[in-house]
N, C-alpha and C positions, 0 to 999 in steps of 0.2 A: 811087721808094720802093724801099728795099733788100729783099732776101728776108727778112732777119731782122725787119724792120719789119712785113712782111706776116704772118709767122708770129706775131709778138707781138700784132698787132692781132687776128688770128683767135683766138688763145688767150685773150686778155683778154675778147673779146666773148662767146665761148661760156662762159668761166668765170663771167661775170656771170649768164648765163642759168641755169647749173647752180646757182649760189648762190641765185637767185630761186626756182627750183623746190624747192631744199632748204628754204628758209624756208617756202614754202607747205605742204610736207609736214609740217614741224614744227607749223605752225598747225593742220593737219588733225588730227594726233594729239592735240593739246592740247585742241581744242574739241569734237571729235566722237568721241573714243575710238579704240581700236585697229582695230576692224572697219571703221568708216567711213573711218578714216585710210588703210587699205590701198586702198580704192576710189579715194580721192583720189590716192594714189601712182601708180596706173595712169593715171588721167586726166591728171595733171600731166606724167608721163613722155611720154605720147603727144603732148600739146601741145608740150612742149619739143622732141621729135623732129621734129614738124611744122614748128616755127619754124626749126630748123636746116636741114632739107632744103629749105626755101623761101627761105633767106637768100641774100644776094648772093654769098657765098663758095661756096655749094653749086652755084650756077648759072654758074660760070665756064666759058667755052668749053673743051672737052677739050684742044685744042691748047695753049692758054695754060696750063692747069693742069698738063699734062705738062711743059711747059718750066720752069715755076716749081719744081715738085717735083724734076725732074731736076737742075737747076742747084743747088738747095739740097742735094740728096743728095750731089752731087759736092764741094761746098764744105765741108760739115760732115761730114768723113770720120772724125773722132775724137770721143770723149767729152771733156768734157761738152757740146760744141756739137751733138753728134748727137741730143740730146734734141729739137731742133727738127724733125727728121724724124719722130720718134715723135709729136710734137704734131700734125703734118700728118695722120697716119693716124687721129687721134682726132677730127678735125673733123666728118666726116659720111661717108655711104656712098660718094659719088663720090670723095672724097679718099682714102678707105681703099682703094678698088679701084685707084686710080691708084698708090698706094704699093706695093701688091702687085705691080704690073706693073714698077715701077722698081727697088725695093729688092731686091737679090739675096741669096741665102742665104750663110751663112759659107763654105760649100764652094767657091763661085766667087769671092767677093770678100774673104774673110778678115775680115769685120766682124761684130760682134755688135750688132744694132740692137734687135729686139723680144725680149721674153721667150721666145718660141717658139724663138729662135736657140739657147737653152741646151740644147735637145734635138735640134738638127740637127748633122750632121757638121761638123767643123772644116775649115780650109782645106786644099786639095790642094797649094798652091804653097809653103806654109811653115807654121810653127807659130803658134798663138795663145798669147801669153805672159800668164800669170796668176801670182798669188801667193796663198798661204794664210796667214792669221794665226791662231795658236792661243791660246786663253785657258784656261789650266789651271784657274783658279779656278772658272770656270763650265762647264768641259768643252764649250766651243763652238769652232767653226772657221768662219772667214769667207773666202770666195773672192772675189778682186778681179781685175779686168782691168787689166793694166799700161797706164798712159797714156803713159809715156815710159821711156827706158832708166834714168833715175834714180828711177823710181817706188818702188823698194825702199828707197832711201836715205831718202826722206821719207814712206814708207808711204802713198803717195797712189795711189788707184786707183778704178775704177768698180766698185761692189758688184755681185756676180752671184748668189751663193748662200751659204747658211749651213747649219751642221749642229750638232746637239747630241748628245753621247754619253750613253747611259743604260746602266748595268750592271744586268742582270737575273740571275735565279738560274742560268739555263742558257745565257745568251748575252749578247752586247753589241749594242746597236742604236744606229745613227746616223740620226736623223731629219733629212731634208734639206728646206729651205724656201727660198722666194724672198724672205723678209723677214729683215732683219738681227737682229731682236730676238724676234719672235713665232715661235718654233721649236717646233711641236708638231703632232701628227697631226690634231688637231681644228681646226687653223687652215686658213683658205681658201687659204693660200700653200704648203701642204704639197704636194710633188711627188714624193716617193719616200723610200726608206730603204735602209740597209745593215745586214745582220744577220750576226753571226758564230756559229760553233759554240762549244761550251764552252771549247775550248782556244785559240780565236782563230786557228786555222790554216786555216779555210775560211769564206768569206763569200759571201753572195748579195745581189745588187742587185735591189731591187724598184722598179718604176715604177708611177705611177698610171695610165698609158696602156698599152693592150695592145701587145705586141710585134707588129711588122708582118711579120717574117720567120718567126717560129716557127709551125709548122704545127699544133702541139698545144698549145692553151691549156687549162689545167686548168679544170674547171667551177667556177663561183662558189661560194664558201663562204658561211658565215653572214654576214648583213648586220650591221654594227655599229650598235647602238642609240644610241651616244654621239653620233652626228652627225646633224644635221637634213637632211632630203632637199633642202631649198632650197639647200644649199651645193653640191650636185652638179649639174654642167652636164648638161642633158638631151640635148645634142648629141654629146657624146663619152663613150664608156663609161669608167667609172672603177673603180679597184680597186687591187689590189696584185699586180702581174704580175712574175714572175721573168724578168729580162732578161739576167743575167750571173752567172757563178760565178767566184770568185777562190780559189785554193788556194796555200798555202805549204808547201813540202816539209819534212817533219820531218828534223832533223839528229840522228838517233839516236846515231851514233858520236861526235858532238861534234867533228868535223873542222873545221879552220880554213876559213873562207869566208863569203861574204855569204849573204843569204836567196835562196832560189830560189822563184819564183812563176810561176803560169800563170793566165791570165784567159780564160774561155770566154764569148764574147760571143754569147748566144743570139739577139739581135735583129739581128746583122750576119752576113751570109753570108761564107764564106771567099773567094768569088769577087769580093768588093767591092774587093779590092786588086789584082786582076788587071787588065791593060790593058783599058780599056773597062768595068770593073766599076763598080757603084754600090750604094748602100745603099737597099733598097726602102722604100716607104712614105712618102717625103718629101712627096709631094703631099697625102697625108692629114694630115700634120703641119701643113701650111700652112693647111688648112681653107679652100679657095678659095670654097666655097659658103656659108660662115658669116661673120659679122662678125669683124673683126680684134680687137675687144675681148675675144673669147673667148680669144685668145692671151695676153691679159694676166691672165686668171684661171687660177689653177692648179686642177687637178682634185682635189677632196677625197676622202679615203679613205672608201670605203663598203663594200668587201667584203674578206674575208680569204681569200687563196689560199695561205697558207703551208702547207708540207708538211714535216714533220720528215725525211722520207726524202730530201729534196733535198740533204742534206749527206752522202749515201752516198759513201764513198771509192771504191767500185767504179765508180760512175757517173762521177766525175771522171776516173779513170784510163782508163776505156774511151774517153771522148771525146778526151782528150789523146793517147792512144796512136794512135787512128785518124787524128787530124789530122797527126801527125808521122811516121807510117809511110810508107814508100816502096812498100808492097805494095797500098795502097788505090788503085783506079783514079781517074784525074783526074776522070772524070765524077761519081764518088761524092763526091770531096773538095769539089767546087764546091757541093754541096748541104749541106755541113756548116757549122756555125757557125765564125766566125773565132776562132782561138786565139792569144793573145799570150803571150810569155814574156819574162822579164827578160834583158837583154843581159849576157853573161858578162863580168865585169870582169877585168882583168889585174893580176897581182901586181907591184908596183914594189919592187925590191930595195933601192934607196937610201932610199925613203920608208918602206919596211916597211908597206905598206898596199895595199888593193885600189883600183884606179883605173878611172874611166870618163871619157870626154871629154864634159863637159857644156857645152862652148863658153862658159865663163865664167859660166854661169847658176847654178852651185852652188859655194859657197866653203867649206863646212864638212863634214868627213867625218862620215858617220853611216850606221848600218846601215839606216836608212829610205830612203836614196837609191837610186833605181833608174831604169832605162830599159827600156821595153817595145818589142819588135819582133814581127813576125809569126812564129809557130812553124811554120807550114806552109811547106814548101820551094816555091820558085817553079816554075811550069810548065817542062817540059824545053826547050821551044822558045822561051822568053822571053828573048831577048837584048836588053838595053836599048840604044836608039839613042844616038848621041853627043849630049851636051848642046849647046845652041845656042852657036856661036862657039868650041867647043873640039873637040879630037880625042878626048877622054876619054869613055868611055861614061857615061851618066847613071846615078845610083844607083837600083837597082831598088826598087820599092815594098816588096818583102818585106824589104829591108835597112834601110829608113828607120826612124828612131826615131819611133814613133807617140805615145808619152807619156813624158815624163821628169819626175821629181820629186826635189827635193833641198833640203837645209838651207842657209840663208844667214844665220841669226841664231838667238837663243835660242828664239824662238817664231815664226820667219818661214821659210817654205818657198816655193820656186818650183814652178809647175806649168805646163808647156808641152805642148800637145796639138795634134794635127792630124787630118785625115781618116784613118780613118772614125769616130773617136770623137767624141762630143759633149762639151760642157762638163760636163753632168750626169754622164755615164758616167765621165769622167776624174776628176772630183772624188770620186766614190764609190770609185773604185779607190785614189786617194791616201789617203782616209780609212782604208782597211784597213791601210795601212802604219803608222799611228799606234799601233795596238794592240801591247802588249808580247807577244813570242812567244819565250819562253825555250826552247821545244823546236825552234826553227828556226835559232838562231844558234850 
C-alpha cells in the first residue's frame, strides 16, 4: 500500500466519522432545542474523539508511524501534495505529536506546511518566493506561495493570506486574514492588521499574539463587545499587539529619488542576524503542549491596545538613530529591536531611472519596488568565512536582502522574504507600499 493510499484511507475514514457526528449534532439541535443540543455536542465530540484514539491508525507502533510520516514528508515536499502531511497531523494526538517531531520549521527547511508557519521566520538558506494579487475594485490583496518558476505566468499558487483596505477618517487600515474571502476583524480567521497615520507616511503592524521579544507590553484596553468570547482560544492570549513600525521619509524639497523607508521590528532583536543569533519565542509559537489544531485556528480580536502616541515622530527617530549610530555600545545594540532600511538604488544614466538588482523577479519599474536590508552595522570583528567550495567570503547577514517587493504586472507583485521575517510580517510591510504617498516621492 502506497503512502498516499494510507493517507487517503485515514482521511476518508475520519471524514466519515466527522460527518456522522455532524449529522447527530444537527439532529440534536432540531429535536431538543439549543440548550440540549449543546450537551449533545459535547457528548458526540467526546465519543468521536474516543473512537479516533482507539482506532487502528491511532495504535500504530511508534517506529512504523515515524517511518510512514517521515517518508511521506520527504516525498510530498511541495504544494498541493503537501496537504497529505497536514492531513496526517489532523488524524489524532499520536499522529499530531509525531508530525511535530518530524516536520521542521520554515527557518530550517524553507517549507510552509501548517498555518503557524506564516508567523515563523523564513528560511536562513534562501528566500521564500511569493506573489501578491491586487483587486482594485474590492480593495483586496491576496498573498500566494509560488509553486513553480512559471507560477506568475499562470497566476497559480498556494493561497497564504489576504488583506482588505479600509479608509477611515484619520487613517487607513488593512485587515489581514487567513481566509481568501472572509476578511474582517470579526472573523475567526483574523490574524492582524496594518494601520497608517493620516498622511500615510507611518504605519504600525498589529498582531493578535503578544510579542515575545518586547519587554514592555501595554496594558489591555477595553474589550470589544462585538465579538463573542467563544471565538477566543483560552490557551493563547489574544488582542492587538504592536509588533513593528514602518516609516517613510518625507521628501520636503521634492528632490529626485525613490522612497526611503525604515522598519522597526519590535518583536525581533537586532542580535537575531548576528552569527548564532535567533528569533526568541519560537517554541511558544509551536505550542508543544497544546493540540496542533490550535495552530489552524487564528486568534480572534478581543482587546484594543491602540495608542495614538505610537505614531510619534520623535519615537521613530530615536530608535532609528540609536540603531544606526556608531556611538552606541555593542552590548546595548544587541538589546534593541531589528531595524530594516531600503537598499539605496543606483541611477542608470542610459536608462534614466533608478535601478536595483531583483535577479529577474521584478520586471516593471515602479516607485513601490524596494529591497530591505539590516540598518545596523555588523559587529566589528564579524569577518564572514569563505563560502563552501569558493575562495570568496560569504555574504554577511547584514548585507543580505531580507525582503524584496516589486511589480511584474498591472496588479501582480512579487514578494520574496527570508529569515528573520515571517510571511505575516513581510506581507504587512508590502501592504504599506501600496498606499499613495505624495509627500515621499
